[in-house]
N, CA, C and O atoms as a GROMACS GRO file, in nm:
protein
  308
    1UNK      N    1   6.142  -1.177  -5.756
    1UNK     CA    2   6.021  -1.269  -5.737
    1UNK      C    3   5.938  -1.322  -5.837
    1UNK      O    4   5.896  -1.241  -5.921
    2UNK      N    5   5.905  -1.442  -5.847
    2UNK     CA    6   5.825  -1.510  -5.935
    2UNK      C    7   5.685  -1.485  -5.936
    2UNK      O    8   5.609  -1.508  -5.842
    3UNK      N    9   5.637  -1.414  -6.099
    3UNK     CA   10   5.508  -1.386  -6.106
    3UNK      C   11   5.400  -1.538  -6.160
    3UNK      O   12   5.434  -1.638  -6.223
    4UNK      N   13   5.291  -1.506  -6.113
    4UNK     CA   14   5.188  -1.609  -6.168
    4UNK      C   15   5.139  -1.560  -6.295
    4UNK      O   16   5.086  -1.452  -6.270
    5UNK      N   17   5.131  -1.583  -6.409
    5UNK     CA   18   5.077  -1.522  -6.505
    5UNK      C   19   4.915  -1.570  -6.502
    5UNK      O   20   4.888  -1.690  -6.488
    6UNK      N   21   4.821  -1.477  -6.517
    6UNK     CA   22   4.682  -1.514  -6.534
    6UNK      C   23   4.663  -1.556  -6.665
    6UNK      O   24   4.739  -1.515  -6.753
    7UNK      N   25   4.554  -1.646  -6.695
    7UNK     CA   26   4.504  -1.660  -6.837
    7UNK      C   27   4.407  -1.540  -6.883
    7UNK      O   28   4.353  -1.467  -6.800
    8UNK      N   29   4.392  -1.528  -7.003
    8UNK     CA   30   4.326  -1.405  -7.056
    8UNK      C   31   4.195  -1.410  -6.971
    8UNK      O   32   4.157  -1.295  -6.950
    9UNK      N   33   4.116  -1.500  -6.918
    9UNK     CA   34   3.994  -1.490  -6.838
    9UNK      C   35   4.022  -1.422  -6.705
    9UNK      O   36   3.927  -1.385  -6.636
   10UNK      N   37   4.146  -1.404  -6.666
   10UNK     CA   38   4.178  -1.356  -6.539
   10UNK      C   39   4.110  -1.448  -6.413
   10UNK      O   40   4.069  -1.395  -6.309
   11UNK      N   41   4.107  -1.572  -6.435
   11UNK     CA   42   4.061  -1.650  -6.350
   11UNK      C   43   4.095  -1.648  -6.191
   11UNK      O   44   4.009  -1.651  -6.103
   12UNK      N   45   4.220  -1.644  -6.172
   12UNK     CA   46   4.282  -1.616  -6.050
   12UNK      C   47   4.208  -1.509  -5.974
   12UNK      O   48   4.154  -1.523  -5.864
   13UNK      N   49   4.214  -1.393  -6.052
   13UNK     CA   50   4.178  -1.253  -5.989
   13UNK      C   51   4.018  -1.278  -5.938
   13UNK      O   52   3.967  -1.250  -5.829
   14UNK      N   53   3.964  -1.335  -6.046
   14UNK     CA   54   3.788  -1.356  -6.016
   14UNK      C   55   3.759  -1.445  -5.893
   14UNK      O   56   3.669  -1.432  -5.809
   15UNK      N   57   3.850  -1.532  -5.903
   15UNK     CA   58   3.833  -1.633  -5.785
   15UNK      C   59   3.874  -1.542  -5.647
   15UNK      O   60   3.796  -1.539  -5.551
   16UNK      N   61   3.975  -1.483  -5.646
   16UNK     CA   62   4.028  -1.403  -5.496
   16UNK      C   63   3.909  -1.318  -5.482
   16UNK      O   64   3.857  -1.326  -5.371
   17UNK      N   65   3.853  -1.238  -5.567
   17UNK     CA   66   3.730  -1.146  -5.555
   17UNK      C   67   3.609  -1.232  -5.496
   17UNK      O   68   3.558  -1.206  -5.388
   18UNK      N   69   3.573  -1.322  -5.567
   18UNK     CA   70   3.474  -1.381  -5.515
   18UNK      C   71   3.494  -1.436  -5.382
   18UNK      O   72   3.410  -1.411  -5.296
   19UNK      N   73   3.603  -1.514  -5.352
   19UNK     CA   74   3.630  -1.565  -5.212
   19UNK      C   75   3.614  -1.448  -5.094
   19UNK      O   76   3.557  -1.459  -4.986
   20UNK      N   77   3.678  -1.340  -5.145
   20UNK     CA   78   3.696  -1.203  -5.058
   20UNK      C   79   3.566  -1.170  -5.040
   20UNK      O   80   3.526  -1.164  -4.924
   21UNK      N   81   3.475  -1.141  -5.147
   21UNK     CA   82   3.348  -1.103  -5.093
   21UNK      C   83   3.256  -1.194  -5.027
   21UNK      O   84   3.162  -1.152  -4.961
   22UNK      N   85   3.280  -1.314  -5.043
   22UNK     CA   86   3.182  -1.418  -4.992
   22UNK      C   87   3.229  -1.411  -4.824
   22UNK      O   88   3.142  -1.427  -4.738
   23UNK      N   89   3.368  -1.387  -4.787
   23UNK     CA   90   3.385  -1.358  -4.648
   23UNK      C   91   3.366  -1.235  -4.605
   23UNK      O   92   3.406  -1.214  -4.491
   24UNK      N   93   3.311  -1.140  -4.666
   24UNK     CA   94   3.290  -0.991  -4.651
   24UNK      C   95   3.411  -0.952  -4.576
   24UNK      O   96   3.413  -0.924  -4.456
   25UNK      N   97   3.529  -0.950  -4.671
   25UNK     CA   98   3.646  -0.884  -4.669
   25UNK      C   99   3.646  -0.766  -4.778
   25UNK      O  100   3.629  -0.806  -4.893
   26UNK      N  101   3.659  -0.643  -4.764
   26UNK     CA  102   3.704  -0.520  -4.845
   26UNK      C  103   3.815  -0.544  -4.871
   26UNK      O  104   3.885  -0.617  -4.801
   27UNK      N  105   3.865  -0.475  -5.000
   27UNK     CA  106   4.016  -0.461  -5.058
   27UNK      C  107   4.090  -0.407  -4.978
   27UNK      O  108   4.202  -0.456  -4.967
   28UNK      N  109   4.058  -0.299  -4.903
   28UNK     CA  110   4.146  -0.209  -4.841
   28UNK      C  111   4.182  -0.293  -4.723
   28UNK      O  112   4.298  -0.299  -4.682
   29UNK      N  113   4.071  -0.365  -4.661
   29UNK     CA  114   4.090  -0.462  -4.534
   29UNK      C  115   4.204  -0.569  -4.555
   29UNK      O  116   4.297  -0.592  -4.477
   30UNK      N  117   4.180  -0.628  -4.672
   30UNK     CA  118   4.267  -0.738  -4.728
   30UNK      C  119   4.433  -0.679  -4.754
   30UNK      O  120   4.536  -0.734  -4.717
   31UNK      N  121   4.420  -0.566  -4.819
   31UNK     CA  122   4.565  -0.497  -4.816
   31UNK      C  123   4.610  -0.463  -4.693
   31UNK      O  124   4.730  -0.434  -4.694
   32UNK      N  125   4.556  -0.457  -4.584
   32UNK     CA  126   4.614  -0.392  -4.446
   32UNK      C  127   4.669  -0.540  -4.401
   32UNK      O  128   4.788  -0.560  -4.377
   33UNK      N  129   4.567  -0.642  -4.393
   33UNK     CA  130   4.598  -0.775  -4.356
   33UNK      C  131   4.731  -0.835  -4.405
   33UNK      O  132   4.808  -0.891  -4.327
   34UNK      N  133   4.761  -0.820  -4.550
   34UNK     CA  134   4.867  -0.836  -4.606
   34UNK      C  135   5.012  -0.783  -4.544
   34UNK      O  136   5.115  -0.841  -4.510
   35UNK      N  137   4.965  -0.626  -4.548
   35UNK     CA  138   5.069  -0.545  -4.509
   35UNK      C  139   5.116  -0.591  -4.369
   35UNK      O  140   5.236  -0.589  -4.343
   36UNK      N  141   5.033  -0.629  -4.288
   36UNK     CA  142   5.077  -0.662  -4.162
   36UNK      C  143   5.164  -0.790  -4.136
   36UNK      O  144   5.231  -0.808  -4.034
   37UNK      N  145   5.151  -0.889  -4.261
   37UNK     CA  146   5.228  -1.005  -4.298
   37UNK      C  147   5.394  -0.963  -4.379
   37UNK      O  148   5.482  -1.038  -4.422
   38UNK      N  149   5.388  -0.860  -4.376
   38UNK     CA  150   5.494  -0.790  -4.459
   38UNK      C  151   5.490  -0.821  -4.603
   38UNK      O  152   5.591  -0.836  -4.672
   39UNK      N  153   5.379  -0.829  -4.641
   39UNK     CA  154   5.366  -0.862  -4.805
   39UNK      C  155   5.331  -0.728  -4.868
   39UNK      O  156   5.230  -0.670  -4.828
   40UNK      N  157   5.398  -0.682  -4.952
   40UNK     CA  158   5.402  -0.556  -5.045
   40UNK      C  159   5.278  -0.587  -5.154
   40UNK      O  160   5.284  -0.661  -5.252
   41UNK      N  161   5.164  -0.508  -5.107
   41UNK     CA  162   5.070  -0.492  -5.218
   41UNK      C  163   4.982  -0.385  -5.229
   41UNK      O  164   4.924  -0.377  -5.121
   42UNK      N  165   4.952  -0.321  -5.285
   42UNK     CA  166   4.873  -0.178  -5.285
   42UNK      C  167   4.730  -0.214  -5.314
   42UNK      O  168   4.711  -0.323  -5.368
   43UNK      N  169   4.615  -0.128  -5.283
   43UNK     CA  170   4.491  -0.146  -5.317
   43UNK      C  171   4.474  -0.162  -5.456
   43UNK      O  172   4.405  -0.249  -5.508
   44UNK      N  173   4.543  -0.067  -5.518
   44UNK     CA  174   4.557  -0.044  -5.672
   44UNK      C  175   4.587  -0.182  -5.737
   44UNK      O  176   4.510  -0.229  -5.821
   45UNK      N  177   4.689  -0.241  -5.701
   45UNK     CA  178   4.752  -0.347  -5.738
   45UNK      C  179   4.639  -0.469  -5.728
   45UNK      O  180   4.619  -0.543  -5.825
   46UNK      N  181   4.574  -0.482  -5.616
   46UNK     CA  182   4.477  -0.586  -5.573
   46UNK      C  183   4.383  -0.571  -5.696
   46UNK      O  184   4.365  -0.667  -5.772
   47UNK      N  185   4.320  -0.444  -5.717
   47UNK     CA  186   4.196  -0.418  -5.810
   47UNK      C  187   4.232  -0.465  -5.945
   47UNK      O  188   4.143  -0.503  -6.021
   48UNK      N  189   4.390  -0.464  -5.992
   48UNK     CA  190   4.432  -0.492  -6.099
   48UNK      C  191   4.436  -0.653  -6.118
   48UNK      O  192   4.393  -0.716  -6.215
   49UNK      N  193   4.487  -0.693  -6.025
   49UNK     CA  194   4.486  -0.856  -6.007
   49UNK      C  195   4.355  -0.924  -6.007
   49UNK      O  196   4.339  -1.034  -6.061
   50UNK      N  197   4.264  -0.858  -5.948
   50UNK     CA  198   4.122  -0.896  -5.942
   50UNK      C  199   4.043  -0.912  -6.088
   50UNK      O  200   3.975  -1.005  -6.132
   51UNK      N  201   4.079  -0.792  -6.141
   51UNK     CA  202   4.024  -0.798  -6.297
   51UNK      C  203   4.122  -0.856  -6.399
   51UNK      O  204   4.113  -0.842  -6.521
   52UNK      N  205   4.213  -0.920  -6.334
   52UNK     CA  206   4.320  -1.011  -6.440
   52UNK      C  207   4.394  -0.925  -6.522
   52UNK      O  208   4.439  -0.974  -6.626
   53UNK      N  209   4.413  -0.826  -6.503
   53UNK     CA  210   4.522  -0.714  -6.574
   53UNK      C  211   4.646  -0.718  -6.534
   53UNK      O  212   4.735  -0.675  -6.608
   54UNK      N  213   4.677  -0.776  -6.397
   54UNK     CA  214   4.801  -0.756  -6.365
   54UNK      C  215   4.843  -0.895  -6.321
   54UNK      O  216   4.759  -0.972  -6.275
   55UNK      N  217   4.973  -0.929  -6.332
   55UNK     CA  218   5.005  -1.075  -6.278
   55UNK      C  219   5.031  -1.073  -6.132
   55UNK      O  220   5.076  -0.972  -6.077
   56UNK      N  221   5.008  -1.165  -6.078
   56UNK     CA  222   5.014  -1.177  -5.902
   56UNK      C  223   5.144  -1.254  -5.875
   56UNK      O  224   5.164  -1.363  -5.928
   57UNK      N  225   5.243  -1.189  -5.780
   57UNK     CA  226   5.330  -1.258  -5.748
   57UNK      C  227   5.310  -1.376  -5.665
   57UNK      O  228   5.203  -1.385  -5.605
   58UNK      N  229   5.414  -1.487  -5.649
   58UNK     CA  230   5.389  -1.604  -5.583
   58UNK      C  231   5.368  -1.574  -5.405
   58UNK      O  232   5.292  -1.645  -5.338
   59UNK      N  233   5.446  -1.464  -5.348
   59UNK     CA  234   5.419  -1.452  -5.218
   59UNK      C  235   5.296  -1.363  -5.203
   59UNK      O  236   5.249  -1.354  -5.090
   60UNK      N  237   5.238  -1.296  -5.298
   60UNK     CA  238   5.118  -1.220  -5.282
   60UNK      C  239   5.008  -1.324  -5.266
   60UNK      O  240   4.934  -1.316  -5.168
   61UNK      N  241   4.991  -1.438  -5.370
   61UNK     CA  242   4.914  -1.526  -5.364
   61UNK      C  243   4.900  -1.612  -5.242
   61UNK      O  244   4.793  -1.640  -5.186
   62UNK      N  245   5.042  -1.659  -5.200
   62UNK     CA  246   5.034  -1.720  -5.083
   62UNK      C  247   4.956  -1.642  -4.954
   62UNK      O  248   4.866  -1.690  -4.885
   63UNK      N  249   5.002  -1.538  -4.944
   63UNK     CA  250   4.932  -1.426  -4.862
   63UNK      C  251   4.794  -1.422  -4.855
   63UNK      O  252   4.730  -1.451  -4.754
   64UNK      N  253   4.743  -1.384  -4.969
   64UNK     CA  254   4.612  -1.396  -4.999
   64UNK      C  255   4.519  -1.521  -4.960
   64UNK      O  256   4.411  -1.514  -4.901
   65UNK      N  257   4.586  -1.638  -5.006
   65UNK     CA  258   4.540  -1.758  -4.955
   65UNK      C  259   4.532  -1.779  -4.799
   65UNK      O  260   4.431  -1.820  -4.742
   66UNK      N  261   4.642  -1.750  -4.741
   66UNK     CA  262   4.644  -1.772  -4.603
   66UNK      C  263   4.536  -1.667  -4.548
   66UNK      O  264   4.457  -1.713  -4.466
   67UNK      N  265   4.523  -1.547  -4.580
   67UNK     CA  266   4.430  -1.430  -4.508
   67UNK      C  267   4.285  -1.466  -4.553
   67UNK      O  268   4.191  -1.434  -4.481
   68UNK      N  269   4.267  -1.529  -4.666
   68UNK     CA  270   4.132  -1.563  -4.695
   68UNK      C  271   4.082  -1.687  -4.630
   68UNK      O  272   3.961  -1.704  -4.621
   69UNK      N  273   4.164  -1.772  -4.585
   69UNK     CA  274   4.170  -1.894  -4.519
   69UNK      C  275   4.102  -2.002  -4.619
   69UNK      O  276   4.011  -2.078  -4.587
   70UNK      N  277   4.167  -1.993  -4.756
   70UNK     CA  278   4.127  -2.053  -4.863
   70UNK      C  279   4.240  -2.174  -4.916
   70UNK      O  280   4.342  -2.206  -4.855
   71UNK      N  281   4.197  -2.227  -5.037
   71UNK     CA  282   4.324  -2.329  -5.065
   71UNK      C  283   4.355  -2.266  -5.211
   71UNK      O  284   4.287  -2.183  -5.272
   72UNK      N  285   4.465  -2.324  -5.247
   72UNK     CA  286   4.530  -2.290  -5.405
   72UNK      C  287   4.429  -2.359  -5.478
   72UNK      O  288   4.381  -2.293  -5.570
   73UNK      N  289   4.384  -2.472  -5.463
   73UNK     CA  290   4.268  -2.524  -5.559
   73UNK      C  291   4.155  -2.431  -5.575
   73UNK      O  292   4.105  -2.419  -5.687
   74UNK      N  293   4.111  -2.366  -5.476
   74UNK     CA  294   3.989  -2.247  -5.474
   74UNK      C  295   4.039  -2.146  -5.585
   74UNK      O  296   3.976  -2.105  -5.682
   75UNK      N  297   4.155  -2.118  -5.550
   75UNK     CA  298   4.220  -1.977  -5.610
   75UNK      C  299   4.231  -2.004  -5.765
   75UNK      O  300   4.192  -1.928  -5.853
   76UNK      N  301   4.295  -2.130  -5.783
   76UNK     CA  302   4.333  -2.128  -5.929
   76UNK      C  303   4.204  -2.205  -6.004
   76UNK      O  304   4.214  -2.198  -6.126
   77UNK      N  305   4.108  -2.262  -5.967
   77UNK     CA  306   4.002  -2.321  -6.052
   77UNK      C  307   3.960  -2.252  -6.153
   77UNK      O  308   3.872  -2.296  -6.226
   0.00000   0.00000   0.00000
């Protein structure tokens, strides 16, 4: 699987968190939504991704984008 490396500011993670919170979706709920789509991610991994300390896999980012109903542009800005 290909990983997407976040920059030192962890912008992808910050953007995921901001969009998730704006939509009123909890971390556990997002992880469950992804699990139903067959995307492997734990809540602990999501926390680390949102903090910018863990890389996000392309499949995870695609699933997060779809479940949050957002665009890659919003996630990567």
